N, C-alpha and C positions, 0 to 999 in steps of 0.2 A: 504494500500500500504506500501511496505517496504521503509524505508528512503534511504537505500543504497543497491544496488544489484550489484553483479558481477557474470556473467555467462560466462563460456568459455568451449569449447570442450577440453577434456583431451585425448591426444594421446600418453600417456606415455607407453602404452603396459602392464602396471601393471594389475593384476587381482583383487587385494584387493580394496574394496570400503569402505568408511566410511561416515556415515550419523549421524547427531546429532543436538540437540538443545542446544545452549550455553546460559549462563546467558545474560539477556538483550533482550531476544527474537530474537536471532540470529540463523538462520539455516545455518549449515555448512555441505556441501556435497563435498566429494572428490572422484573423479574417479567413480562416480555412473552411472550405465547404465540408459538410458532414461526411460526404463520400470519401474525401481525401483523408479524413481523420480515421475512418474505419479501415481504409486501405493501409494507412501507416500502422495501425494497431495490429493488423494481421499480416503485415509485411507483404502486401499485394502490390502488384504493378497495376498501372491504369488499365482498365479493361478486364481485370480478373474478378471484380465485384460486379456481378451481373444482376440486373433487375433492381428491385427495391422501390420504396415509395418515392415520389417525386421530390419531397422535401430534402432528400439526401443530396441532391444537386443544387438546391436553392438556398437552404439555410447555411449560414456561416457562423463560426464560433471563434472565440478567443479562449485559449487554455494555457494556464501556467500551472504546471504540476512539478513539485519539488520532491525528489527522492531523499535528499539529505546527504547523499554520498554518490560517488561515481559508481555506475552499474553498467553491465554489458547491455547493448541494445536489445538483445532478446528478452532480458529481464524487464527493461523499460516497456517493451511491447506488451508483455503480460500484465504489467501494472496499468497500462493504458486500456487494455481490454477490460480489466476489472472496473476502471473508472467509467468506461462507456456503459457497462452493464448496470452500474449504479445510478446512471443519469437518464435523461430523456431518450437516449439511444436505445433503451429497452424496447421502444416501439418497433424496431427493426425485426422483421420476421414474425410479427403478430398476425394471427389469422383473424377472421371476422368474429370469432368467439373470444378474442382477446388473449389467447394463450401465446406467450412469448417463447421463442426457441433461441438458445444461445447460438451465436455463430460458431461454427466449427469447420475446420478445413479437412477435406478428404485427402489423405496423403497421396492418393493416386491421381488426384486432379487438382491443379494449382488454382482453380477458380472457386469462388463462393457464389452460389446462386440464391438470390432472395426472392420471396414471393412478390 
């Protein structure tokens, strides 16, 4: 888990997005589309996250998440996945009945397909 997290919707209207890992194990995302955040969390290339609700492409977020110490990228990705599952991103993969499914990668297929 991250020691400190800050997540907010970015409604600035800007098109430029910035994502990075800062010293001390800090993830810094500014004006990043939701789809790109999910792709980063699951180490997906553009085009490997297939489908999903329209808001994934439209809604943008600022995230500052501090791990408190240097960590390998793989560990930060797992922590970002946990952060997404604890936030509004839980809507991803929900059926009309409202049941959410955690995103999981099939080791034989590099893509994740969303309803």
